C-alpha positions in Angstrom: 0.0 0.0 -0.1 2.9 2.3 0.7 4.3 1.8 -2.6 1.1 2.6 -4.2 0.9 5.8 -2.4 4.4 6.6 -3.3 3.7 6.0 -7.0 0.6 8.3 -6.9 2.7 11.2 -5.2 5.4 10.7 -7.8 2.9 11.0 -10.8 1.1 14.0 -9.1 4.5 15.8 -8.6 5.3 15.2 -12.2 1.9 16.3 -13.5 2.2 19.6 -11.3 5.7 20.3 -12.9 4.5 19.6 -16.3 1.4 21.9 -15.8 3.4 24.8 -14.2 6.8 24.7 -16.0 6.7 25.4 -19.7 10.2 23.8 -20.2 9.4 20.6 -18.4 6.2 20.3 -20.5 8.3 20.7 -23.6 10.8 18.1 -22.5 8.0 15.7 -21.5 6.4 16.0 -25.0 9.8 15.4 -26.6 10.6 12.4 -24.5 7.1 11.1 -25.4 7.8 11.6 -29.1 11.3 9.6 -28.6 9.5 6.7 -26.8 6.8 6.5 -29.7 9.4 6.7 -32.4 11.5 3.9 -30.8 8.3 1.8 -30.3 7.3 2.1 -33.9 10.9 1.6 -35.1 10.9 -1.8 -33.1 7.5 -2.8 -34.5 8.7 -2.1 -38.0 11.7 -4.1 -37.4 10.0 -7.1 -36.1 7.4 -7.1 -38.9 9.8 -6.6 -41.8 12.9 -8.2 -40.6 13.8 -10.9 -43.2 15.3 -13.3 -40.5 11.8 -13.7 -39.0 10.4 -16.9 -40.1 6.8 -15.6 -40.6 8.2 -12.7 -42.7 10.3 -15.2 -44.8 7.1 -17.1 -45.5 5.1 -14.1 -46.5 8.0 -12.9 -48.8 8.1 -16.4 -50.3 4.4 -16.6 -50.9 4.3 -13.2 -52.4 7.2 -14.1 -54.8 5.5 -17.4 -55.6 2.4 -15.7 -56.7 4.2 -13.2 -58.8 6.3 -15.9 -60.5 3.0 -17.8 -61.2 1.6 -14.6 -62.7 4.6 -13.9 -64.9 4.7 -17.5 -66.0 1.0 -17.4 -67.1 1.6 -14.1 -68.9 4.6 -15.8 -70.7 2.5 -18.7 -71.8 -0.2 -16.5 -73.0 2.2 -14.4 -75.2 3.6 -17.6 -76.8 
């Protein structure tokens, strides 16, 4: 219970400083932008990393479909 109250006091103090000091508010804004950017970067890397087996499969499937379409077009042209 004491830890719970301690966290409430810390967040209320931070909120008070953000509301009253413009420079702290700006720093908080930029810190949140950095956190969001790093989250998006990690998410993108996880979803597009070629070493990921799921991404490998999706790339293989897309390439296979494209190869089938090209083969079909070549057969139609001959």
